[in-house]
N, C-alpha and C positions, 0 to 999 in steps of 0.2 A: 345155909348156902354156904358152899365152900368156894372161895376164889383164888386162883392159881396165876401169879406172875411170872411168866418166863422171859429171862432178861440170857441173850445171847453175849458173850463175853469176849475179845479179844485186844487183849494188851490195853486193859484200862484199868490198871491199879491204882491211879488217880483220881478215878470216879468212884469205886465202888462203895465206899464208907458214904461219902456223900449221897449217891444215889440210894443206898439202903435208907439213909436217916431220913432222909424224903419221903420215901416210899412208906418208911413205917409209919411215919407221923399221919399222914394222907390215908391208911388203911386204917386206921383207928376211927376215922371220921364214916368210913364207909357202912361201919356195922354188921360184918359178917366174917366168919372165920377165913383165915387166909394161909397160904404159902407160896414160897417165893423160889422159884427154879432157876439156878444161875447154871448156864452150858458154857462152859469154858472152852474154846476153840482153838486149843494149840496155843494159848499164849506164851509170849517168850520173855515178859516181863514177870513181875511179883503177883500178878492176879492169881496164879492158882493158892500160893501161899497164903494171899488176905482172905479168899474164899474158903479155905480150908479153915481159917480161925472163925470166920464167922460160921460158919456150920456146927463147930464145936460149942460155939455162944448160944445158939439158939436153933432148935431141933425143928424147927417149922421152915429154915432155910436148906433148901436141897441143892448139891452140888453134882453136874455131871461133867468130867474132867475128860475130853477127847485124847484120843493118843498122839492127832497132830492135827493141824488146820486142816478142817473140812470146808470151810463156808459159812458163812452167815444161815444161807437158806437152810443146810443140814442140822445148823445147830436150833434153829427155829424147828423144823422139825422133830428133834431129840428131846425138846423141852416139851412138846406138844404131846409125844409118847409117854413122858413121864409124869406129866401134870395129872393130877386126879381132881381138879375142882369141877364143881357144875358149872363155872364160867372161867374162862382162862382168857389172860390179857398178856398181848406180844409188847416189848417195849424195848428200847435200847437202853444202855448202863451210862451213859453222857449226859442224862436230864436234859436233852432235847426233847423229849418225850415226858410231857410235864405228869408227875402223879396226882396234881391238884384236879384233873378231870378224871380222875376214876371214880369218883362218887356219880359223876354225871352216866359214865359208861355203864354202870351199873343198874342205874335208872331206868335208861332205856332197854337194857337188857331184860329188867323186870317187866318190862310193857309187852314184851314178846318179840323184840329182835333177836336172830339169831348171830348175827355180826353188827358191831359199834364201831366203823371205822374214823379215825381223827383225821381231819384234813387239815393240813396248813395253810391259814390265810396268811401268814408273814413268815419269811427269814431273815433273822434277826442275826447280824454277825457275818452274813453269806456274800459275797461280791455279784457283782453284775453277771459273771461269766457264769459263775456256780448256778444263779436262777434261771439263765437263758438255757442252759444244757438240762437242767431241771425241767423247764416247760417243753423241749425239744423231746425228751424221753418220755414224758408222757403223752404227746401228740403221735408219738411211731407208736408207743401202745395200745392207744383208744382205735386207731386205724390197723395195726397190723396184728394187734393179739387179739384181745377183746372189747367191744366198745363198751362193755361194762366195768371196765376199769375206771375209777373217778379218780380225774387229776389232784395233784398233790396229797394223796392217800398212800403212806407208806405201809412199813409192816406194824406200827402202832394199830392195835386195834384189839375188841374184845370180840370173842367166840364162845359161843354156846358149847355145852357138852354134844349136841348132835353135829353142830360143826365140826369139831374136834373130830369126833370118832368118823366122820365123812375125811375128812383130810387125811386121819391117818391111814386111809386105805390105798392115798396115792402115794407110791415109791418109787418113780421114776428118777434116773440120777440127775439129770439138768432141771431142776427145779428154779421155780418162778411163783412164791407164795402168794403173790397178789394177784397174779391168774388164776390161782387154782383157786383161791377164793371167790374170783368174780365167777369162775364159770360154776362154783356150787349153785350159784340161782339162789340163794337164801336170803329171807328178809333181812333187808339193811338198813341201818339207821346213820350219816354222816353226821359227825360231832364238830364243829372247828374248834381250831387252836391256834394259839400264837406258838411259832416253835423260837426257842430260846438258842443262843448261842451255847458251843458245848463248855460246860463245868471246867474240862482238863483235857489236856492232849490234842491231837489231829482227827479229823474223819480217817476211818479208813476206805471208804469209799473214793477213792480217784477217778480221775477221768477214765483211765484205762479200765479200771474196775466196772464203772457205769455204763460203757459201751459193751464188756462181756456181759453184763446183766441183761443187759437191752437184746443183746444178740443172742443171747440162751433163752430171754421171753419169745423172741420171734420163733424161732427154729423148734421152740419144743409146742406150742401152741398153733402154730401157721405155718403151711405150706408157700405162704404168699413168695417167698424169693425165687422158689423153683418155678412159679406160676411168673414171674417176673421175666427169668431167664428164657422162658418160652416167649413169652411176647415180644423179648427184645432179639430172640433168633427170628421171628416171624417179620418183624419189622426190618430187620438186615438183609432177609431173604428177598423182601420185597423191593428193597433199594440197590441190591446185586441185580434182580431180574430188570429193574428199570435201567441200569446203567449198561447192561447186555441190550436192550432196545436201544438206548443212545448208541452204542459203538456200532451196532449194526445198521442204524440210520445214516452214521456217517460213514461208512464203509460202502454200502448201497446206493445212497441217493446223492451224498454229497462226494461222493468219489476221491474221497481223502482218509485218510487213517492216523490219527495223530499217534506218535508214539505213547505218550500217556504215561512213562514209568513210575513219576508222581503218583497218579491216583493208581495205579496198581501196587505201588508200595503203601502207601495209606489203607487200599483196600483191606490187603491181605493183613496189616498190623490190626486193625479194625476187628475183622472177623476171626484173627488169632485169639485176639485179649477177648472178645465175648465166649468163643469157645471155652476158652481155660477158665473164664470165670464161671460159667454156666457147669463146668467139670468140678472145678472147686466147690461149690454148693452142692453137687451132688453127693460128692466125698465127703463133705461134713455131714449131710444127713445119714450118709451110711455109716461114719465113725460114731454118730449118738445111736443108731440102730445096734451097730455092736457093742457098745458099751453097755446099754440097756439089757440084754440078751446074756450079759455075763452074770446078769442078777447080785452084784455084790451088792454089800451091807451100803446103806449111805453115810453109816459113819462107825466109827468104833469107839467104845467107851474103856478109858483104862481104869477109871476109880470112880464110885458112886458114894455120897455121903449124904445121908438121911433118908435114903430113897430106898 
């Protein structure tokens, strides 16, 4: 059995040596052949030089250098494209995904599971705001994307060869790997673990990037925003019709008509805002269609080492 480890890298110069040492120590305990695929996602620090040195010293370490930053989801995709193992593990380069559970992952894979997902049961070193936003993120994912998405499960998981080959067939530009894995519906096992603080450096997933990832997931897997805009339009149309009946009653029955400048301005602003929101949602979906039909590559590799 050959086990591939795919590690996307973006400005992780301070973590690469530590991650590799911990990883190689645990791979010796797994008891199978292995390869490590580092995908350098356009890092601007010393990551590329460090990875080149690691690849020169060990032929089982593969390195893919992107021509620029294409994003973590594209880096994971490239790693899966180049990995040749019977099973593939995706993990981060900051030691928050502990190599110590690799052996348990392999055991579950050998029991017949195509997907072994690591689930965080604690987030050491993360503040209340980070935990709350993460919980909100998974709440939205389950309700707006796919109910099969397991809370507190990120991209740290083991995939069988069958799962990898299936994922290679998905080539859409706007990618959300967790949603794609859930969509496959393959036999999945959940493995709890305690998430440690980063070994060095700072997280690359800011609040803005998390919001952008959430929107990519929702827009790529669901037409829910468009349906919500339809529902809002129907509700406001009914409210407008109700206001019309009230004005008609005031004019014909009560015999008086209130000038109503404030209410007219309010209704005008409300309807205009909803109209622009609906147009914006439609425009975003059209833009995504435009980007997909151009059929551009998901990434560009400028250098390949040992692969």
